[in-house]
VEXGUKE-900936 format. One line per field, with one value per residue (C-alpha): residue number from 0; residue in one letter; x, y, z. Coordinates in Angstrom, 1 decimal, always signed. Last residue first. Layout:
N
n = [NUM | ...]
res = [a | ...]
c1 = [X | ...]
c2 = [Y | ...]
c3 = [Z | ...]
END
This chain:
440
n = [439 | 438 | 437 | 436 | 435 | 434 | 433 | 432 | 431 | 430 | 429 | 428 | 427 | 426 | 425 | 424 | 423 | 422 | 421 | 420 | 419 | 418 | 417 | 416 | 415 | 414 | 413 | 412 | 411 | 410 | 409 | 408 | 407 | 406 | 405 | 404 | 403 | 402 | 401 | 400 | 399 | 398 | 397 | 396 | 395 | 394 | 393 | 392 | 391 | 390 | 389 | 388 | 387 | 386 | 385 | 384 | 383 | 382 | 381 | 380 | 379 | 378 | 377 | 376 | 375 | 374 | 373 | 372 | 371 | 370 | 369 | 368 | 367 | 366 | 365 | 364 | 363 | 362 | 361 | 360 | 359 | 358 | 357 | 356 | 355 | 354 | 353 | 352 | 351 | 350 | 349 | 348 | 347 | 346 | 345 | 344 | 343 | 342 | 341 | 340 | 339 | 338 | 337 | 336 | 335 | 334 | 333 | 332 | 331 | 330 | 329 | 328 | 327 | 326 | 325 | 324 | 323 | 322 | 321 | 320 | 319 | 318 | 317 | 316 | 315 | 314 | 313 | 312 | 311 | 310 | 309 | 308 | 307 | 306 | 305 | 304 | 303 | 302 | 301 | 300 | 299 | 298 | 297 | 296 | 295 | 294 | 293 | 292 | 291 | 290 | 289 | 288 | 287 | 286 | 285 | 284 | 283 | 282 | 281 | 280 | 279 | 278 | 277 | 276 | 275 | 274 | 273 | 272 | 271 | 270 | 269 | 268 | 267 | 266 | 265 | 264 | 263 | 262 | 261 | 260 | 259 | 258 | 257 | 256 | 255 | 254 | 253 | 252 | 251 | 250 | 249 | 248 | 247 | 246 | 245 | 244 | 243 | 242 | 241 | 240 | 239 | 238 | 237 | 236 | 235 | 234 | 233 | 232 | 231 | 230 | 229 | 228 | 227 | 226 | 225 | 224 | 223 | 222 | 221 | 220 | 219 | 218 | 217 | 216 | 215 | 214 | 213 | 212 | 211 | 210 | 209 | 208 | 207 | 206 | 205 | 204 | 203 | 202 | 201 | 200 | 199 | 198 | 197 | 196 | 195 | 194 | 193 | 192 | 191 | 190 | 189 | 188 | 187 | 186 | 185 | 184 | 183 | 182 | 181 | 180 | 179 | 178 | 177 | 176 | 175 | 174 | 173 | 172 | 171 | 170 | 169 | 168 | 167 | 166 | 165 | 164 | 163 | 162 | 161 | 160 | 159 | 158 | 157 | 156 | 155 | 154 | 153 | 152 | 151 | 150 | 149 | 148 | 147 | 146 | 145 | 144 | 143 | 142 | 141 | 140 | 139 | 138 | 137 | 136 | 135 | 134 | 133 | 132 | 131 | 130 | 129 | 128 | 127 | 126 | 125 | 124 | 123 | 122 | 121 | 120 | 119 | 118 | 117 | 116 | 115 | 114 | 113 | 112 | 111 | 110 | 109 | 108 | 107 | 106 | 105 | 104 | 103 | 102 | 101 | 100 | 99 | 98 | 97 | 96 | 95 | 94 | 93 | 92 | 91 | 90 | 89 | 88 | 87 | 86 | 85 | 84 | 83 | 82 | 81 | 80 | 79 | 78 | 77 | 76 | 75 | 74 | 73 | 72 | 71 | 70 | 69 | 68 | 67 | 66 | 65 | 64 | 63 | 62 | 61 | 60 | 59 | 58 | 57 | 56 | 55 | 54 | 53 | 52 | 51 | 50 | 49 | 48 | 47 | 46 | 45 | 44 | 43 | 42 | 41 | 40 | 39 | 38 | 37 | 36 | 35 | 34 | 33 | 32 | 31 | 30 | 29 | 28 | 27 | 26 | 25 | 24 | 23 | 22 | 21 | 20 | 19 | 18 | 17 | 16 | 15 | 14 | 13 | 12 | 11 | 10 | 9 | 8 | 7 | 6 | 5 | 4 | 3 | 2 | 1 | 0]
res = [r | t | a | e | k | l | t | t | g | p | r | s | s | k | r | s | l | f | f | l | i | t | v | s | a | l | s | m | l | v | m | p | l | l | a | m | s | y | s | g | t | a | d | k | v | w | g | y | v | n | v | m | l | g | g | g | i | l | n | s | v | a | n | i | g | a | l | g | a | a | t | s | g | t | a | l | w | s | t | a | m | a | w | f | p | g | k | f | s | y | a | g | i | l | v | m | s | l | i | v | v | i | p | v | l | s | h | f | v | s | a | l | a | m | g | g | g | i | l | l | l | p | i | a | t | h | w | r | r | e | g | t | r | d | s | h | r | g | w | w | v | m | l | i | s | a | v | a | y | p | i | s | n | v | l | g | t | q | l | v | t | l | g | f | s | k | l | l | q | p | q | w | v | n | l | v | t | g | a | a | s | a | c | s | c | v | l | a | m | g | w | v | h | p | t | s | f | l | k | w | l | p | v | h | t | k | a | a | r | a | a | a | e | k | d | m | t | k | t | l | w | e | r | q | e | p | s | l | w | s | a | q | a | p | r | d | t | l | f | r | l | c | i | v | g | l | l | v | t | p | l | g | e | i | i | f | l | w | h | w | g | r | l | g | g | i | g | d | m | q | l | l | l | a | s | i | p | s | a | i | f | s | a | a | p | i | a | v | m | f | l | a | v | i | r | a | r | y | a | a | p | f | w | y | t | l | y | l | v | v | g | p | f | f | g | a | e | a | a | g | l | l | f | r | v | v | y | l | s | h | a | g | q | v | f | a | t | s | a | s | i | l | g | w | t | i | m | i | r | a | l | w | k | r | a | g | y | r | q | l | a | l | n | s | p | v | e | f | i | f | y | a | i | f | f | l | s | g | a | f | g | f | m | k | s | s | l | g | i | d | h | n | m | q | l | a | a | m | g | i | n | g | r | d | i | f | a | f | l | y | c | l | m | l | f | p | m | l | r | w | s | i | r | k | i | t | a | a | e | l | k | q | e | s | n | t | t | t | e | m]
c1 = [+21.6 | +19.2 | +20.6 | +24.7 | +23.8 | +21.4 | +24.9 | +26.4 | +30.4 | +30.0 | +26.8 | +24.5 | +22.4 | +21.2 | +20.3 | +18.3 | +16.5 | +15.9 | +15.0 | +12.0 | +10.8 | +10.0 | +8.4 | +6.0 | +4.7 | +3.5 | +2.1 | -0.3 | -0.6 | -2.2 | -3.6 | -5.8 | -8.0 | -8.9 | -12.5 | -13.7 | -13.3 | -15.5 | -18.2 | -20.8 | -19.4 | -19.9 | -19.8 | -17.6 | -15.2 | -16.0 | -14.9 | -11.7 | -10.7 | -11.5 | -9.0 | -6.8 | -6.4 | -5.7 | -4.5 | -1.7 | -0.9 | -0.8 | -0.1 | +2.9 | +3.8 | +3.8 | +6.1 | +8.8 | +8.1 | +9.1 | +11.5 | +13.4 | +12.8 | +14.4 | +16.9 | +18.7 | +21.3 | +22.0 | +22.1 | +19.6 | +20.3 | +20.9 | +17.5 | +15.5 | +17.6 | +15.9 | +12.8 | +12.4 | +13.7 | +11.6 | +8.3 | +7.7 | +6.8 | +3.9 | +2.1 | +3.4 | +2.0 | -0.8 | -1.8 | -1.5 | -3.5 | -6.1 | -5.7 | -6.4 | -9.2 | -10.9 | -10.0 | -12.1 | -15.2 | -16.4 | -15.9 | -12.7 | -11.3 | -11.1 | -9.2 | -6.5 | -5.4 | -5.3 | -3.3 | -1.1 | +0.0 | +0.6 | +3.0 | +4.6 | +5.3 | +6.3 | +9.4 | +10.3 | +11.2 | +13.6 | +14.5 | +16.0 | +17.2 | +19.8 | +22.3 | +22.0 | +21.2 | +19.4 | +16.7 | +16.0 | +15.7 | +12.8 | +11.4 | +10.8 | +9.5 | +7.2 | +6.4 | +4.1 | +2.5 | +1.4 | -0.1 | -2.2 | -3.3 | -4.9 | -6.8 | -7.6 | -10.7 | -12.2 | -12.8 | -14.2 | -16.8 | -17.8 | -18.9 | -20.4 | -22.3 | -21.3 | -23.2 | -20.3 | -20.2 | -19.4 | -15.8 | -15.5 | -17.3 | -14.4 | -11.8 | -12.6 | -10.4 | -7.9 | -7.6 | -6.9 | -4.6 | -2.7 | -2.9 | -2.7 | +0.6 | +2.4 | +1.7 | +2.7 | +5.9 | +7.5 | +5.9 | +7.7 | +10.7 | +10.7 | +9.5 | +13.1 | +14.8 | +13.0 | +14.5 | +12.8 | +11.9 | +15.3 | +16.1 | +13.7 | +14.8 | +18.9 | +21.1 | +22.8 | +26.3 | +27.0 | +29.6 | +26.9 | +26.1 | +29.6 | +29.7 | +25.8 | +27.5 | +30.6 | +28.4 | +26.2 | +29.1 | +30.8 | +27.6 | +26.7 | +30.2 | +30.2 | +26.9 | +27.2 | +30.6 | +29.2 | +26.5 | +22.8 | +20.1 | +21.3 | +20.5 | +22.1 | +24.5 | +22.0 | +19.7 | +16.1 | +15.3 | +12.0 | +9.5 | +8.8 | +7.2 | +5.8 | +3.9 | +1.9 | +1.3 | +0.4 | -2.6 | -3.6 | -3.6 | -5.5 | -8.7 | -9.0 | -9.8 | -13.0 | -14.2 | -14.5 | -15.5 | -18.2 | -20.2 | -19.6 | -21.9 | -24.6 | -24.9 | -28.0 | -25.8 | -25.6 | -27.9 | -25.1 | -22.5 | -22.3 | -20.2 | -17.5 | -17.6 | -16.9 | -14.2 | -12.7 | -11.9 | -10.7 | -8.9 | -5.9 | -5.6 | -6.0 | -3.7 | -0.9 | -1.0 | +0.2 | +2.6 | +4.3 | +6.0 | +8.4 | +9.6 | +9.9 | +11.5 | +13.9 | +14.7 | +15.6 | +17.4 | +20.3 | +23.0 | +22.5 | +23.4 | +20.0 | +19.9 | +19.4 | +18.6 | +15.5 | +14.2 | +13.9 | +12.1 | +10.1 | +9.7 | +8.8 | +5.8 | +4.7 | +4.6 | +1.4 | -1.3 | -2.9 | -3.1 | -4.6 | -6.6 | -7.3 | -8.9 | -10.6 | -12.5 | -13.6 | -14.5 | -17.0 | -18.8 | -19.2 | -20.9 | -23.2 | -23.7 | -19.6 | -20.0 | -17.9 | -15.2 | -14.1 | -12.4 | -9.9 | -9.4 | -8.7 | -6.2 | -4.7 | -3.6 | -2.1 | -0.3 | +1.1 | +2.4 | +3.9 | +5.6 | +6.9 | +8.1 | +9.8 | +11.4 | +13.1 | +12.1 | +14.3 | +13.8 | +10.4 | +9.7 | +11.6 | +9.3 | +6.0 | +6.9 | +7.3 | +4.2 | +1.6 | +0.1 | +0.4 | -0.9 | -3.8 | -4.5 | -4.1 | -6.7 | -8.9 | -9.0 | -11.0 | -13.7 | -13.7 | -14.1 | -16.7 | -18.5 | -18.2 | -19.3 | -22.7 | -22.9 | -26.3 | -25.1 | -26.8 | -25.9 | -22.3 | -22.3 | -22.9 | -20.8 | -18.7 | -17.2 | -15.0 | -13.7 | -13.5 | -10.8 | -7.9 | -6.6 | -7.2 | -6.0 | -3.2 | -2.1 | -3.0 | +0.0 | +1.7 | +2.6 | +2.6 | +5.2 | +7.1 | +7.0 | +8.1 | +10.8 | +12.7 | +14.1 | +14.4 | +16.0 | +17.8 | +19.3 | +19.7 | +22.0 | +23.8 | +24.2 | +25.0 | +27.5 | +29.1 | +29.9 | +30.7 | +33.5 | +34.7 | +35.1 | +37.0 | +39.5 | +40.2 | +40.7 | +43.6]
c2 = [-16.1 | -13.7 | -10.8 | -11.9 | -11.1 | -8.0 | -6.7 | -6.3 | -5.6 | -3.6 | -4.2 | -1.5 | -3.8 | -5.8 | -2.6 | -1.4 | -4.3 | -4.9 | -0.6 | -1.0 | -4.3 | -2.3 | +0.4 | -1.4 | -3.7 | -0.3 | +1.1 | -2.3 | -2.3 | +1.6 | +0.2 | -1.4 | +1.1 | +3.1 | +1.8 | +3.5 | +6.6 | +5.3 | +4.6 | +2.0 | -0.9 | -3.7 | -1.5 | +0.7 | -2.9 | -4.6 | -1.6 | -1.0 | -4.5 | -4.2 | -0.5 | -3.0 | -6.0 | -4.9 | -1.3 | -1.5 | -5.3 | -5.3 | -2.0 | -3.0 | -6.1 | -4.7 | -1.3 | -4.0 | -6.3 | -3.4 | -1.9 | -5.2 | -6.5 | -3.5 | -3.4 | -6.6 | -6.1 | -2.7 | -4.4 | -3.6 | -1.9 | +1.5 | +1.6 | +1.3 | +4.3 | +6.4 | +4.0 | +4.7 | +8.4 | +9.7 | +7.7 | +8.6 | +12.5 | +11.1 | +8.6 | +10.8 | +14.1 | +11.6 | +10.5 | +14.4 | +15.7 | +13.0 | +14.4 | +18.3 | +17.0 | +15.0 | +17.5 | +19.8 | +18.0 | +16.8 | +12.7 | +12.7 | +9.9 | +7.1 | +9.2 | +9.6 | +6.4 | +6.9 | +9.9 | +8.2 | +5.3 | +7.5 | +9.4 | +6.7 | +5.3 | +9.2 | +9.4 | +5.4 | +6.8 | +9.7 | +7.5 | +5.1 | +7.4 | +10.2 | +11.6 | +15.0 | +17.5 | +14.4 | +13.4 | +17.4 | +17.7 | +14.2 | +16.1 | +18.8 | +17.9 | +15.7 | +18.7 | +20.6 | +18.0 | +17.2 | +20.5 | +20.4 | +16.9 | +17.8 | +20.5 | +18.7 | +16.6 | +20.6 | +21.6 | +18.3 | +17.8 | +21.3 | +20.5 | +18.0 | +19.2 | +18.0 | +16.8 | +15.0 | +11.9 | +14.2 | +13.8 | +10.0 | +9.7 | +11.6 | +9.7 | +6.5 | +5.9 | +8.6 | +7.6 | +4.0 | +4.1 | +6.8 | +5.0 | +1.4 | +2.5 | +4.2 | +0.9 | -1.6 | +0.2 | -1.8 | -5.0 | -4.7 | -3.9 | -6.8 | -8.9 | -7.5 | -9.0 | -12.3 | -13.8 | -15.7 | -12.6 | -11.6 | -15.6 | -16.6 | -13.3 | -14.4 | -12.0 | -9.7 | -8.8 | -6.3 | -5.1 | -4.2 | -1.1 | +0.0 | -0.2 | +1.4 | +4.7 | +4.4 | +4.6 | +7.3 | +9.6 | +9.1 | +9.4 | +12.4 | +13.8 | +13.5 | +14.5 | +17.5 | +18.0 | +17.2 | +19.7 | +18.4 | +18.3 | +15.7 | +12.8 | +9.8 | +8.9 | +9.6 | +7.6 | +6.8 | +10.2 | +11.0 | +13.8 | +12.4 | +9.6 | +10.6 | +13.0 | +10.9 | +8.8 | +13.0 | +12.4 | +9.7 | +11.2 | +13.8 | +11.7 | +10.3 | +12.9 | +14.3 | +10.8 | +10.0 | +13.2 | +13.2 | +9.9 | +10.8 | +14.1 | +12.0 | +12.0 | +13.1 | +15.9 | +17.5 | +16.0 | +16.2 | +18.7 | +19.2 | +16.3 | +17.7 | +20.8 | +18.1 | +16.1 | +19.6 | +20.7 | +16.8 | +16.8 | +19.5 | +18.8 | +14.6 | +15.0 | +17.4 | +14.6 | +12.1 | +14.1 | +15.2 | +11.7 | +13.6 | +16.0 | +13.1 | +11.0 | +14.1 | +14.4 | +11.3 | +10.9 | +13.4 | +11.9 | +8.9 | +10.4 | +11.0 | +10.1 | +6.2 | +6.1 | +8.4 | +5.5 | +3.0 | +5.3 | +6.1 | +2.2 | +1.3 | +4.3 | +3.0 | -0.7 | -1.3 | +0.9 | -1.2 | -3.9 | -1.8 | +0.1 | -3.6 | -4.8 | -1.6 | -2.0 | -5.6 | -5.1 | -1.7 | -4.2 | -6.6 | -3.6 | -2.2 | -0.6 | +0.7 | +3.1 | +6.4 | +3.6 | +3.8 | +7.0 | +5.2 | +2.2 | +4.7 | +6.6 | +3.7 | +2.2 | +5.6 | +6.0 | +2.6 | +2.8 | +6.0 | +4.7 | +1.5 | +3.9 | +6.4 | +4.1 | +1.9 | -1.5 | -4.4 | -2.0 | -1.1 | -4.7 | -5.7 | -3.0 | -4.4 | -8.2 | -6.8 | -4.8 | -7.6 | -9.3 | -7.1 | -4.1 | -6.9 | -7.3 | -3.4 | -2.3 | -4.9 | -3.7 | -0.7 | -3.0 | -4.6 | -1.9 | -0.4 | -3.9 | -3.7 | -0.5 | -1.4 | -0.1 | +0.2 | +1.2 | +4.4 | +4.8 | +4.0 | +6.4 | +9.7 | +10.4 | +7.4 | +9.6 | +11.3 | +8.3 | +6.8 | +9.7 | +8.2 | +5.9 | +8.4 | +11.4 | +9.1 | +8.9 | +12.1 | +13.5 | +10.8 | +12.4 | +15.7 | +15.2 | +12.9 | +15.7 | +18.7 | +15.9 | +15.5 | +18.8 | +21.0 | +18.8 | +17.2 | +21.2 | +22.1 | +18.3 | +19.8 | +22.6 | +22.1 | +18.8 | +21.5 | +24.6 | +21.3 | +20.5 | +23.7 | +24.4 | +21.4 | +21.9 | +25.7 | +24.1 | +22.0]
c3 = [+4.3 | +3.2 | +5.1 | +4.3 | +0.6 | +1.5 | +3.1 | +6.6 | +6.5 | +9.7 | +11.5 | +10.0 | +8.1 | +11.5 | +13.6 | +10.8 | +10.4 | +14.0 | +14.5 | +11.5 | +12.6 | +16.2 | +14.1 | +12.4 | +14.8 | +16.9 | +13.3 | +12.8 | +16.3 | +16.2 | +12.5 | +14.4 | +15.7 | +12.6 | +12.8 | +16.0 | +13.7 | +11.5 | +14.0 | +13.1 | +15.2 | +13.2 | +9.7 | +10.5 | +11.7 | +8.3 | +6.3 | +8.1 | +7.9 | +4.1 | +3.6 | +5.9 | +3.4 | -0.1 | +0.9 | +3.9 | +3.0 | -0.8 | -1.0 | +1.1 | -0.9 | -3.7 | -2.7 | -0.8 | -4.8 | -6.7 | -4.5 | -4.6 | -7.9 | -9.7 | -7.1 | -6.7 | -9.2 | -7.8 | -4.3 | -2.1 | +1.1 | +0.1 | -1.9 | +0.9 | +3.1 | +0.4 | +0.0 | +4.0 | +4.6 | +1.8 | +2.1 | +6.4 | +5.5 | +3.4 | +6.3 | +9.3 | +7.8 | +6.9 | +10.7 | +12.1 | +9.6 | +10.6 | +14.0 | +13.4 | +11.5 | +13.8 | +16.3 | +14.9 | +13.4 | +16.9 | +18.1 | +19.8 | +21.5 | +18.8 | +16.6 | +19.4 | +18.9 | +15.1 | +16.1 | +17.9 | +15.4 | +12.2 | +14.8 | +15.5 | +11.8 | +11.3 | +13.9 | +12.3 | +9.3 | +10.4 | +13.3 | +11.0 | +8.0 | +9.2 | +7.0 | +8.2 | +5.1 | +3.8 | +6.5 | +6.6 | +3.2 | +2.9 | +6.6 | +4.6 | +1.6 | +4.0 | +5.9 | +3.6 | +1.4 | +4.3 | +5.7 | +2.5 | +2.7 | +6.2 | +4.9 | +1.0 | +3.0 | +4.9 | +1.1 | -0.4 | +2.3 | +2.7 | -1.5 | -0.3 | +2.6 | +6.3 | +8.9 | +10.8 | +8.4 | +5.6 | +7.4 | +7.7 | +4.2 | +2.6 | +4.7 | +3.4 | +0.5 | +0.9 | +4.6 | +4.3 | +1.4 | +3.4 | +6.6 | +4.8 | +2.6 | +5.9 | +7.9 | +5.3 | +4.5 | +7.8 | +6.5 | +2.9 | +4.8 | +6.6 | +4.2 | +2.5 | +5.7 | +6.4 | +2.9 | +0.9 | -1.7 | -2.4 | -2.9 | -5.5 | -7.5 | -7.5 | -5.2 | -6.8 | -4.4 | -2.2 | -4.1 | -7.0 | -4.9 | -4.6 | -8.8 | -8.8 | -6.8 | -9.5 | -12.3 | -11.2 | -10.2 | -13.7 | -15.9 | -13.5 | -14.5 | -18.2 | -18.9 | -17.0 | -18.5 | -22.1 | -21.1 | -20.2 | -22.9 | -24.9 | -22.3 | -23.4 | -21.1 | -18.6 | -18.9 | -19.9 | -21.4 | -21.1 | -23.1 | -26.4 | -24.9 | -22.1 | -24.0 | -24.9 | -21.1 | -20.4 | -22.8 | -21.5 | -17.9 | -19.0 | -19.8 | -15.9 | -14.0 | -16.4 | -17.1 | -13.5 | -12.1 | -15.1 | -14.1 | -10.4 | -11.3 | -12.8 | -16.8 | -18.4 | -20.8 | -17.5 | -14.6 | -11.8 | -12.2 | -9.0 | -8.2 | -10.4 | -8.1 | -5.3 | -7.3 | -8.0 | -4.3 | -3.6 | -6.2 | -5.5 | -1.9 | -2.6 | -5.1 | -3.6 | -0.8 | -3.2 | -5.0 | -2.8 | -3.8 | -5.9 | -3.4 | -0.6 | -3.5 | -4.3 | -0.6 | +0.6 | -2.9 | -3.0 | -0.8 | -2.8 | -6.1 | -8.4 | -12.0 | -12.4 | -8.8 | -10.0 | -12.7 | -10.0 | -7.3 | -11.0 | -11.8 | -7.5 | -8.2 | -12.0 | -11.8 | -10.8 | -13.0 | -15.3 | -12.9 | -10.2 | -12.9 | -13.9 | -10.6 | -10.3 | -13.0 | -12.2 | -9.1 | -10.0 | -12.8 | -9.7 | -7.7 | -10.1 | -13.7 | -13.6 | -16.7 | -15.1 | -14.1 | -17.7 | -17.4 | -14.9 | -17.4 | -20.3 | -17.8 | -16.4 | -20.2 | -20.9 | -18.2 | -17.9 | -21.6 | -21.1 | -18.1 | -19.9 | -23.2 | -21.2 | -18.3 | -20.8 | -22.1 | -19.6 | -16.4 | -17.1 | -18.0 | -14.3 | -13.0 | -14.6 | -13.8 | -9.7 | -9.2 | -12.0 | -9.1 | -6.2 | -7.8 | -9.0 | -5.1 | -4.3 | -6.7 | -5.4 | -2.5 | -2.9 | -4.4 | -0.9 | +1.1 | -1.2 | -0.6 | +2.9 | +3.3 | +1.3 | -2.4 | -4.1 | -7.7 | -7.1 | -3.5 | -3.2 | -6.2 | -5.0 | -1.8 | -3.3 | -6.1 | -3.3 | -2.2 | -5.7 | -6.8 | -5.5 | -7.4 | -10.4 | -8.5 | -7.1 | -10.6 | -11.7 | -9.3 | -10.4 | -14.2 | -12.3 | -10.3 | -12.9 | -15.1 | -12.4 | -11.3 | -14.5 | -16.1 | -13.3 | -11.4 | -14.1 | -14.0 | -10.3 | -10.0 | -12.5 | -11.2 | -8.1 | -9.4 | -11.3 | -8.7 | -6.0 | -9.3 | -9.9 | -6.0 | -5.4 | -8.2 | -6.7 | -3.3 | -4.9]
END
């Protein structure tokens, strides 16, 4: 018996290692460029806003349009991925968003920027929840927080890598008769198109089709994932209309909105906040990368810790409290070094939240509701966190003249999210409670 157990453990370890090395680097690279193309408007704004005559409110509105389109198309996109397969649908997403992102170089004013940002949100919709859904086909639940955290490290890594690169691209001002921000969008957008083409040949839709696994590994993985899917199916499929009429799903979306708001607002506005301390464009790019470097390291460690302990609720709540504490402190300190420390604190919370939260969310949803549920939670959280709070930040900044004071509304958002999280987790932990019961 012991020999059999040891053999199964070795097979499991070897299979998970093989899957991780096959899928994760490529998916992380794709998500890296997704966030570079989504967030490079923050660095481009250092030149672009003056060139095309954008006020803070106009820039905030342009930023929010991405998330409005994302909200509209998120659920249909994720359902399309479930129908047509990850390989084809993720390739479609990447090719279209890469082309649209590069075309941002040709905007002439506020209205053309509004159109391009809306189209970019429509093109990218479904990528993140689609990948999270895809990972549920390949990784058992016990590995999911660390795997999601590893995948999502691409978010802070994108800003860490892209901030100094974007600052250097802005120095290409005048080459070929183009401004630096024109080159930034073109050079950072086109690689995504190439990744989309590669995706068509590289990804495998389901474990049963994985010729790159040994027969023993493929059999073990297929049986394991089928068993977990059957267990989640026991929670009973919830009809789509009822899924989005339940406070339980909306509650999860509101919890996620806080982290989404923190990450999105800083991604869009942080370069301008840092430049307000008298930094040059290149200095701004370098300093802007520091908080993201710290967050990249700690979010992976936090996801692994959540998996090792099997604990999700506190591993989700503590990052939310870190966000609120950092946002509150930002209005107290007014010099560069403390602000960089505080921004690091907020981003650690925003990104460390993601692994435990999404692992918890996938365990709460029935198998037949996972695609729509994940997409819906992500879409609503992006609409509130991005579509609304990016605008709120611009309004408060215009009213107060302070980049730091504009962060205060998210302190209340943090406290509300923690309260909702504890209510939901207590309700879901009751013996026999399922998502179906939560929708009654």
